MARGUNU-838451 format. One record per residue: x, y, z of N, C-alpha, C, CB in turn; chain; residue number from 1. Coordinates in steps of 0.05 Angstrom, whole numbers, always signed. Glycine has a CB too. Example, Ala and Ser with C-alpha at 12.3 -4.5 7.8 and 13.67 -1.06 7.14 Angstrom:
! residues 2
n.xx, n.yy, n.zz, ca.xx, ca.yy, ca.zz, c.xx, c.yy, c.zz, cb.xx, cb.yy, cb.zz, ch, i
+264, -114, +156, +246, -90, +156, +264, -66, +156, +226, -89, +181, A, 1
+257, -45, +142, +273, -21, +143, +258, +1, +157, +282, -12, +114, A, 2
//
This chain:
! residues 45
n.xx, n.yy, n.zz, ca.xx, ca.yy, ca.zz, c.xx, c.yy, c.zz, cb.xx, cb.yy, cb.zz, ch, i
+624, +2937, +250, +619, +2918, +225, +635, +2892, +234, +631, +2932, +194, A, 1
+621, +2871, +230, +633, +2844, +235, +635, +2831, +208, +617, +2825, +256, A, 2
+658, +2816, +203, +660, +2801, +178, +643, +2774, +183, +692, +2795, +172, A, 3
+639, +2761, +161, +622, +2734, +163, +635, +2715, +181, +617, +2720, +135, A, 4
+664, +2715, +179, +678, +2696, +197, +674, +2701, +225, +706, +2694, +191, A, 5
+675, +2728, +234, +670, +2734, +262, +642, +2725, +272, +673, +2765, +267, A, 6
+621, +2731, +254, +596, +2721, +263, +593, +2692, +263, +577, +2731, +248, A, 7
+605, +2680, +245, +608, +2650, +244, +622, +2639, +272, +626, +2642, +218, A, 8
+640, +2653, +280, +653, +2644, +304, +636, +2648, +329, +679, +2658, +307, A, 9
+621, +2670, +328, +604, +2678, +352, +581, +2657, +353, +591, +2708, +350, A, 10
+570, +2646, +331, +549, +2626, +330, +557, +2598, +342, +540, +2623, +302, A, 11
+582, +2593, +339, +592, +2568, +349, +605, +2569, +375, +609, +2556, +331, A, 12
+591, +2562, +399, +602, +2564, +422, +627, +2551, +429, +586, +2557, +437, A, 13
+629, +2526, +415, +651, +2509, +420, +676, +2522, +407, +646, +2481, +408, A, 14
+671, +2532, +382, +694, +2546, +370, +704, +2571, +386, +687, +2555, +343, A, 15
+685, +2582, +397, +688, +2611, +412, +707, +2604, +438, +655, +2624, +423, A, 16
+700, +2582, +450, +716, +2574, +475, +742, +2568, +466, +704, +2551, +490, A, 17
+746, +2553, +442, +771, +2544, +432, +791, +2570, +425, +766, +2526, +407, A, 18
+773, +2588, +413, +788, +2616, +408, +798, +2631, +431, +770, +2635, +393, A, 19
+781, +2632, +452, +788, +2646, +477, +811, +2632, +491, +765, +2648, +495, A, 20
+814, +2605, +491, +835, +2591, +502, +861, +2597, +489, +829, +2564, +501, A, 21
+859, +2599, +461, +884, +2605, +444, +893, +2631, +450, +879, +2602, +414, A, 22
+876, +2652, +453, +882, +2679, +456, +894, +2682, +486, +856, +2698, +452, A, 23
+882, +2668, +505, +891, +2668, +532, +920, +2655, +536, +870, +2651, +548, A, 24
+923, +2634, +520, +950, +2621, +519, +972, +2641, +509, +948, +2596, +501, A, 25
+965, +2655, +486, +983, +2672, +473, +990, +2695, +491, +972, +2681, +448, A, 26
+969, +2707, +504, +973, +2729, +523, +991, +2721, +546, +946, +2739, +533, A, 27
+985, +2697, +558, +999, +2688, +582, +1028, +2684, +574, +986, +2661, +592, A, 28
+1034, +2670, +552, +1063, +2667, +545, +1076, +2693, +540, +1067, +2649, +519, A, 29
+1062, +2713, +526, +1076, +2739, +521, +1079, +2753, +547, +1060, +2756, +502, A, 30
+1063, +2752, +567, +1066, +2764, +591, +1091, +2752, +608, +1040, +2762, +606, A, 31
+1095, +2726, +605, +1116, +2711, +618, +1143, +2720, +606, +1113, +2680, +614, A, 32
+1144, +2721, +580, +1171, +2730, +566, +1173, +2759, +570, +1172, +2724, +534, A, 33
+1153, +2777, +572, +1155, +2806, +577, +1166, +2808, +606, +1125, +2821, +573, A, 34
+1157, +2795, +625, +1164, +2796, +653, +1194, +2786, +656, +1144, +2780, +669, A, 35
+1199, +2766, +642, +1229, +2755, +642, +1247, +2775, +631, +1233, +2729, +626, A, 36
+1239, +2787, +607, +1256, +2809, +597, +1259, +2832, +612, +1247, +2817, +572, A, 37
+1238, +2842, +625, +1242, +2865, +645, +1258, +2857, +669, +1216, +2876, +656, A, 38
+1254, +2835, +678, +1272, +2827, +701, +1303, +2825, +693, +1263, +2799, +711, A, 39
+1307, +2814, +669, +1335, +2813, +661, +1346, +2841, +657, +1338, +2798, +635, A, 40
+1330, +2857, +644, +1338, +2886, +641, +1344, +2900, +665, +1318, +2901, +628, A, 41
+1329, +2897, +687, +1333, +2908, +714, +1359, +2898, +726, +1309, +2902, +733, A, 42
+1360, +2869, +723, +1386, +2857, +735, +1411, +2868, +722, +1386, +2825, +732, A, 43
+1411, +2868, +695, +1436, +2877, +681, +1440, +2909, +682, +1436, +2868, +650, A, 44
+1418, +2923, +681, +1420, +2950, +682, +1424, +2962, +710, +1397, +2961, +669, A, 45
//
């Protein structure tokens, strides 16, 4: 089941691209910080 907001997002390709870029940026940043945290943990531990 999709909410009306999700359906509205799917219909607008421009908005969808913007949404994907935002998600990709968030995932990339979290990966970088996660990797840095893991490296620091290994170095200290």
